[in-house]
Wavefront OBJ file of the C-alpha trace (Angstrom):
o trace
v 205.863 180.619 67.329
v 202.623 180.716 69.365
v 201.995 184.482 68.996
v 202.756 184.390 65.233
v 200.128 181.626 64.894
v 197.771 183.463 67.103
v 198.080 186.659 64.907
v 197.268 184.493 61.853
v 194.383 182.924 63.590
v 192.932 186.449 64.676
v 193.133 187.681 61.155
v 191.355 184.542 59.639
v 188.399 184.961 62.147
v 187.776 188.730 62.426
v 184.298 188.182 64.161
v 186.032 186.358 67.136
v 186.038 188.171 70.477
v 189.098 186.506 71.989
v 192.384 185.039 70.749
v 195.476 183.644 72.444
v 196.785 187.109 72.951
v 193.631 188.524 74.552
v 190.470 190.180 73.175
v 190.244 190.961 69.539
v 189.009 194.574 68.823
v 185.658 194.825 67.239
v 185.352 196.264 63.672
v 184.657 199.744 65.154
v 187.882 199.647 67.172
v 190.177 198.436 64.214
v 192.063 201.255 62.300
v 190.751 201.856 58.811
v 193.366 200.624 56.395
v 192.884 200.464 52.643
v 193.794 197.264 50.894
v 196.701 197.542 48.555
v 195.899 196.352 44.982
v 198.405 193.915 43.502
v 198.468 192.302 40.042
v 198.652 188.506 39.219
v 202.427 188.832 39.100
v 204.613 191.152 41.236
v 208.138 192.034 42.078
v 208.704 191.501 45.784
v 211.651 191.948 48.228
v 213.024 189.613 50.945
v 214.525 192.048 53.505
v 215.861 189.244 55.770
v 217.737 187.801 52.815
v 218.906 191.273 51.611
v 217.148 190.494 48.245
v 215.548 193.520 46.656
v 213.846 191.870 43.684
v 212.186 188.499 43.195
v 209.384 187.915 40.662
v 206.438 186.337 42.355
v 203.165 184.850 41.170
v 200.297 185.996 43.176
v 198.014 182.911 43.440
v 194.639 183.032 45.074
v 194.381 179.171 44.533
v 197.119 178.440 46.850
v 196.703 178.566 50.578
v 200.287 179.075 51.535
v 203.230 180.896 50.001
v 206.193 179.185 48.636
v 209.763 179.937 47.590
v 212.291 178.012 45.539
v 214.782 176.532 47.926
v 217.583 174.075 47.620
v 220.447 172.584 49.675
v 218.027 172.192 52.606
v 219.759 171.065 55.835
v 217.920 170.744 59.251
v 219.947 171.626 62.305
v 219.418 172.351 65.943
v 219.799 175.685 67.632
v 219.331 175.672 71.433
v 216.868 172.741 71.163
v 214.808 174.168 68.408
v 214.733 172.843 64.885
v 216.159 175.187 62.195
v 216.630 174.663 58.455
v 219.484 176.099 56.468
v 218.859 176.589 52.764
v 219.611 178.541 49.659
v 217.577 180.583 47.314
v 217.984 181.729 43.634
v 216.267 185.070 43.403
v 216.436 185.043 39.462
v 214.302 182.875 37.195
v 216.249 180.593 34.841
v 219.482 181.536 36.625
v 221.826 180.302 39.295
v 223.377 183.652 39.810
v 223.451 185.543 43.290
v 222.203 182.475 45.423
v 221.645 183.463 48.947
v 221.948 181.279 52.073
v 219.610 181.452 54.925
v 218.925 179.773 58.216
v 215.601 180.135 59.918
v 213.638 178.380 62.664
v 211.163 175.729 61.483
v 207.633 176.654 62.336
v 206.295 173.213 61.164
v 206.343 170.797 58.436
v 203.322 170.930 56.119
v 201.775 168.346 53.778
v 201.244 170.379 50.575
v 199.335 169.395 47.461
v 200.936 170.972 44.529
v 198.972 172.069 41.298
v 199.735 168.604 39.768
v 198.112 166.786 42.502
v 201.211 165.365 44.162
v 201.575 165.649 47.997
v 204.842 166.511 49.564
v 206.200 167.356 53.118
v 207.688 170.871 53.234
v 209.468 172.953 55.824
v 207.470 176.068 56.780
v 209.357 179.102 57.984
v 208.427 182.730 58.785
v 209.714 185.339 56.326
v 209.399 188.884 55.842
v 208.089 189.848 52.294
v 207.676 193.397 51.028
v 205.011 193.442 48.415
v 203.701 196.711 46.850
v 205.487 198.837 49.462
v 203.985 196.855 52.437
v 206.133 194.597 54.585
v 204.473 191.480 56.112
v 205.812 188.385 57.928
v 204.279 185.306 56.385
v 204.623 181.644 56.565
v 206.754 180.321 53.514
v 206.965 176.829 52.579
v 210.361 175.656 51.084
v 210.088 173.769 47.773
v 212.007 173.014 44.579
v 210.442 175.380 42.002
v 213.367 175.167 39.620
v 211.256 174.070 36.752
v 208.425 176.483 37.543
v 207.831 179.874 35.937
v 208.230 181.825 39.087
v 210.711 181.312 41.942
v 208.119 182.478 44.396
v 204.394 181.996 44.881
v 202.304 184.232 47.281
v 199.195 182.555 48.582
v 196.021 183.510 50.334
v 197.441 183.421 53.807
v 199.672 186.331 52.959
v 197.197 188.130 50.693
v 194.506 188.247 53.397
v 196.660 190.579 55.353
v 195.682 193.601 53.295
v 195.957 192.930 49.683
v 193.292 192.847 46.881
v 194.363 191.024 43.596
v 193.480 192.485 40.190
v 193.892 189.655 37.831
v 193.965 192.034 34.802
v 197.108 193.795 36.133
v 200.804 192.997 36.330
v 203.292 194.669 38.503
v 200.875 197.121 40.265
v 203.469 197.552 42.999
v 206.013 198.716 40.470
v 208.991 197.021 38.779
v 212.745 197.435 38.810
v 214.899 199.015 36.097
v 215.377 197.267 32.799
v 218.883 195.990 33.699
v 217.425 194.097 36.747
v 214.561 192.838 34.752
v 217.073 191.477 32.045
v 218.978 189.766 34.727
v 215.865 187.879 35.635
v 215.538 186.604 32.025
v 218.784 184.602 32.624
v 220.653 186.635 29.991
l 1 2 3 4 5 6 7 8 9 10 11 12 13 14 15 16 17 18 19 20 21 22 23 24 25 26 27 28 29 30 31 32 33 34 35 36 37 38 39 40 41 42 43 44 45 46 47 48 49 50 51 52 53 54 55 56 57 58 59 60 61 62 63 64 65 66 67 68 69 70 71 72 73 74 75 76 77 78 79 80 81 82 83 84 85 86 87 88 89 90 91 92 93 94 95 96 97 98 99 100 101 102 103 104 105 106 107 108 109 110 111 112 113 114 115 116 117 118 119 120 121 122 123 124 125 126 127 128 129 130 131 132 133 134 135 136 137 138 139 140 141 142 143 144 145 146 147 148 149 150 151 152 153 154 155 156 157 158 159 160 161 162 163 164 165 166 167 168 169 170 171 172 173 174 175 176 177 178 179 180 181 182 183 184 185
């Protein structure tokens, strides 16, 4: 957990000269990597869950990322808190639910767009967005009534993505049969 948090801290503060894991390279030492352009909504994959397609809203107004999760159950693994939960990858559908169990990074107090504050579990999840796989902190929330099962926030986007709000699905989209499944039909 400490190294994951340290990696996030180092990315948030690129001008710092040290971090928990040692010196941070100066800008001249860092490899040049182009930012990947994504639209305001994208199809993403969750490799840990063996889910190839989830429609996500790219939300620069949200600090953290969130995924629709239900049947949350905390449990202990070798003295560490874990959470068991299920996800529905398709909007407006209960089909193909996937069960996961991941270590809890922390519990966060998150204020939603409607102004209400709630405590959420935070876990590390791999997300493949526009061909790039990153590990990011994901909060678990009931997004059943929301338009998107997943929200990608700034903490994930600052890891090499640029948002073009005039574009949808810059990273590509699945075949029509998969998209129809997402419509709940």
